[in-house]
C-alpha positions in Angstrom: -3.7 -9.7 40.7 -5.0 -13.1 39.4 -6.7 -13.1 36.0 -9.7 -14.9 34.6 -10.4 -16.3 31.1 -14.0 -17.4 30.6 -15.1 -19.2 27.5 -18.8 -18.2 28.1 -17.8 -14.7 27.0 -17.1 -16.0 23.4 -19.9 -17.4 21.3 -19.2 -21.0 20.1 -21.2 -23.9 18.8 -20.0 -25.9 21.8 -21.4 -23.6 24.4 -18.2 -24.1 26.4 -18.3 -23.1 30.0 -14.7 -23.4 31.0 -13.2 -20.7 33.2 -9.5 -20.5 33.8 -8.1 -18.5 36.8 -4.5 -17.9 37.8 -1.5 -15.7 37.2 -1.6 -13.9 33.8 1.0 -16.0 32.0 -0.5 -19.3 33.3 -4.0 -18.3 32.2 -2.8 -17.2 28.7 -0.9 -20.5 28.2 -3.7 -22.7 29.5 -6.4 -20.7 27.5 -4.3 -21.0 24.3 -3.9 -24.8 24.8 -7.7 -25.1 25.4 -8.5 -23.0 22.3 -6.3 -25.2 20.2 -7.3 -28.6 21.6 -11.0 -28.0 22.1 -12.0 -25.2 19.7 -9.6 -26.0 16.8 -7.8 -22.6 16.8 -4.2 -22.4 15.6 -1.8 -21.4 18.3 -0.3 -18.1 17.3 1.0 -14.8 18.8 -2.3 -13.2 17.6 -4.4 -15.8 19.5 -2.4 -15.3 22.7 -2.7 -11.5 22.2 -6.5 -11.8 21.9 -6.6 -14.0 25.0 -4.5 -11.6 27.0 -6.6 -8.6 26.0 -9.8 -10.5 27.0 -8.6 -11.3 30.5 -10.4 -9.9 33.5 -9.2 -9.4 37.1 -10.4 -12.1 39.5 -13.0 -10.9 41.9 -12.1 -12.3 45.3 -14.8 -14.4 47.0 -15.1 -13.7 50.7 -16.6 -16.3 53.0 
């Protein structure tokens, strides 16, 4: 099952709207990189744990 990380679910001064979708490890890595480069968080095991815990399952879009 693909996972989704959505910045809109976390309050920020930037009102970031980025959504990242993919396999769990890809999303955790990309979301951590985004949190560091855009939101000035420090990359840590705790940050990645928080990201992993916040992931949601992707809802398939049917045509």
